[in-house]
N, C-alpha and C positions, 0 to 999 in steps of 0.2 A: 504493501498498498505505500504510493506516495504523499508528498505532505499535506498537496491537498486535500485528497480523500480523506487525511486523519485530519484534517480542520474541520470537513464537514462534518466525521463522521462525530467528534467531540463536540460539535456547536450540539449536534443533535441529542448528543446522550446526557450532554450536560443542563441542558435545560429541560425543565419541567412544562408538563403544558401551562401550568397556571402563569406562570414566567411570560405565557404570549398571547393569553386569554385576560385572563386577573378573575375576577369574581362580579358579576353583573350587578348594578344594584339592584332590577329589575329585570325580572322573567318575566317575557312574556310570555300567555299560556292561559289555554283553551280546553273546557271539559269533553270526555267523551263523549258526553250525550249532546253537548254545544253541535251545531250545523256548520255545514261547509263555510254557505253565506257569511256566519258570524267569523271564523276564522278568518278567511277574506280579508275581511273590513278588518281584521285588529292588522295581519300582514301589511293590507296597504296604508294602514293611517299610520301606526309603529315603522313601517318601511324598512321592516323584517321580511327573510328569505323562508326561515322556516319556521317551524310555531312550535310550543314542548304540548304534550296532551296528557293529564291528567285525571286521575278515576277522581269520583268521590270523595275518597279518602284523599286526597294529592299524593296518591301513590304515581307514579310517574305508568305512562300507557304506551307511551313512542315520542319518535319525532314524523312532522311531518313535514316533506321537503314540498318546491313546487312540481316537481318532474310526478312526486308522488300524486298531486289532483289533478295532473292533464290524465295521465294514465289510467285516474277513475274518470273523466268527463269521457275522454273519447268511448273507451267501451258501451256508454248510457245511453251516446248521440248514435250511435250504431245500431245501436236499439229501433229507434226509429228513425235511421236512416231510410229514404225510397230512392235508389237507385232511378227512377223515371221520373224524377222530380228534378228540374234544375237549379232551382229554388228553394229550399222550406218556407212555409207563411213563416210570418210574424206570430200568432198563435202555439204553430207549432214548436218554436224557439223556444216560446215562453211558457208554456208545458213542461219541455227540458228543463228548462235554465232555474223552474220551482223544486224538478224533482230534482238536482244538483244541489241546489242552495239547499235545498230545507232534508237533505242527508248529515246523519249522525258522522263525527269524524270516528267515532269505534268504525263505522262500515269501512274505512276507507283505508281504514291499518287492517282490518280483515282481510281484506281481498286486497291486497299488495303482495308482492312474489319478494318481499327484502324483508329482513328485519329492521330495528334499528340500531345505532352506534350508540352506544355508554362506554365515554373515559373518566378516567379518574383526575382533577386535577395537578396529582403526583404519579401522574405517569410522564416518561422521558416521550419529550418532543416524538422522536424516533419512532413510537411504535405508534401514534396516530399519525407520521407523514408516514410509512411503511403502508397504513392502511386506508391515505388517501389516492399515495402513488396508484393503488388499483383501482381506481376508476369508478368502485360503488357507491362511495359518500360524498360527498361536497364540508359533512358536518356533523358533529355528533354533538352528543348532549351529555355537556361534565359534572361527574359528581363533587362533592369535597372529599369524600370517603368512599368505602368500599362499600358504603349501609346508608350514603348521605344522601341528603334531598337534592334534587340538580340545582344546582347552582348557576350556569350559564349551557350558551352555545360555544362550543370550535366548530369553524369552520376553516374550507383551505382559503380566505379573505387571511384568516387570522395568518395563517402558514406564510404568505404570501408579505402582509404587512412585519413579519416579522424577520424575511430572510430578506428584505428589502431595507432592513435597519441593519441587517450585517453586511452587506456586502463587503466592506472593505476587509471581512473577515474567509472573507470564500473570490478575494477580487482574481486570481487564475479560473479557476471553472466558473465563475462571473463574463469573463470574458471572451467566452467561446460567443461565437458568431450563429446566428442561427441558422444558416446556407449549412456549415459546418457540423451543426447542430444534428440539423436533417439527413445528412448523407451516412453519418457515423449511426444512427439509430436507424432502421428501414421502416419499423412500425409507424416512427413518426413522419417519415418521408412520404409512405404511402398511404395514410390516413384520407381517405375519401371525406374531402367536402360536400354537405349536405346542403344542395339550395332549394330556394321553392321561390316561384317567379311572384311579383310582387299584384299579379293580377288575381294569385289564386285568393283563397279563403282564408280567415284569419285559421277557421274550421280545420280547414287542410293543415298548417304549419301546423297546429298542434298535433294531427292525426302523422304526421311526420317525428314528428316528436317521439312519440310514444311508438309508429311499427319501428324506429332506430332505436329503441334508447337513448336517446339524443337530449341536453338540457337545449341545446340552443339549432338554429338553421340559419342560414348568411343570406338575403331577400338579394332578388336580382333584378335588373328588371329583362326589357325583352334583348338588347343586345349583350347579354352577359355579363354588365356591371353590379356590383357588388350595390347596394342604395342603404343595406339596412341590418340590424340585426333581431330577430325572437329568438328568444329562449323561455323556457317554462318558468321560470318568473314573472312573464309579464299576464302569467294566469290573472293574477292581480290588480290589474285592470274591468274584471268582475267584479263586483264589491252588488248588486244585486242581480235580483232575476231579468229586469228587464234589460241590462246589461249583454246577454244572453244574444241580442239581437246581431251584436257588433260581429258575432260568430259569423255569419254571413257575407259582411265586406268583406272587400281586397285589402290583403293584407298594406296594398301603397294606401290605400285610405286612414288605416292607422296611423301609417308611420307619417302623415300628413296632418293629422287632427288637430296638436295642439305642442305646445314647448315642453312640456314637462313632458309627453311622450315619446316626441323626437329624441328628448337627453336618452331615455330610459332606448328606445330601440339604436339608435345609431351605432356603426361599425368603428372599431378600433382596430388600425390596419397596425401592419408592420412590414419589414424585409427581409432581404437575405443576411443584409448587414449588421442588423443591431445582435446584438449582448447581451444575451441569457437575462444578463443582468439588468440590459433597456428597458426587459420582455416583463418583465419584474417588477422594477417602478412602475411601470406605464399599469399592469396590471393591478399594482397596489393601489396606486394613484386615482384611478379609476373604477376603483373596484367590481374587476369583471374578471372572468375565468377561462377565456381566451383571446386569443390577438387570428385576426384573416393576413395573410400574405396576398398582396394582388400581385399582379404586373404592371405593364407599364398603362393599360387601358383600365384598369380599379377594375380586373377580371380576378376571383378569387382562383388562389394554386395552390392554397394548402391553410392550416392551421394549428397553432400551436396552445394545447390548453396548461393550464396549473399540473394537470393532470400528468399531463408528459414530461412538464419538468420536474416536478419532483420521482419520475419515475427513475428520468434521467438521474437524478442524484441516486438514489435509489441502487441503480447498478454500478454505481459508479464505489459505492461503498460496500464491503461485507457486515451488514446492522447484526448484529448480536442475536440470540434467540433472545426477543421482544417479552418483556411485562405482558402478562396476561392483560384481556383489557375485561374490565366490570362486568358486562356480558354484551349479548349481544340481543335481545326483547325480540321475542315471537310473537305472532297474530293470534297465538294458539291457548 
């Protein structure tokens, strides 16, 4: 192991999760008996990407992320969708919207295909780093100790912020250009850039996320130029049943609707000369999970995500046998 690898390993091993995320002043949570609509409203108002779900006794039930809600929404829509109808009526959309918004959060947790990740604040960062690098989770619930209550949520963005703050300690690894990173790691070079035409519907975009198990798709115009980014987090735009009607609108209409949404859905790009450090800084500053590589015509040629960067770092060091996580909750 060379010096730069040792520096990274020491940083991940010597840092606790608590040093990265700390203790939140207030945990935004919802009860298992509350509705999807209530949760979406809280997520929108508080500008949070995940929400803790508790039972009536304040026990942790699960952590719901945006893709969980998208994965619940799309099958519900498909039950109503008729292939002989070009566009659903407003009445049909309102019926679907009411069913979606009135469903209990416990149902969302029961029907999803993955567990919730729970870590302890005294876990080493290497443990969470390794888990996030696999791409299954963007966030985890954090407890004070092995038996404690949930005190925070740790996310990939928290890790990006931490890496950005510690760039000087990892200068040699941070200076690697993106083009060399892609050449060294085929899994990044060969990654498919999933796109959706801006004239397709918002529901089509969410369906693409669900089918591909992705957190975001690039929005392109008729010439293949990237004009926006639509992510699972944008499901927070649905805060009341009537909002369901926008799912039949063109993605273009959403992108151009108002400045707040333009800020949310704007695309952040990079080029092959940008270093890993540059990309981490951009992700940290913008609080985003991915950057798109574009050519001279602004057409997407590839992308790199926080998961990719963490996977690259994990491959560069030999992580010791990691601490067991507190638990991975199931819906059983």
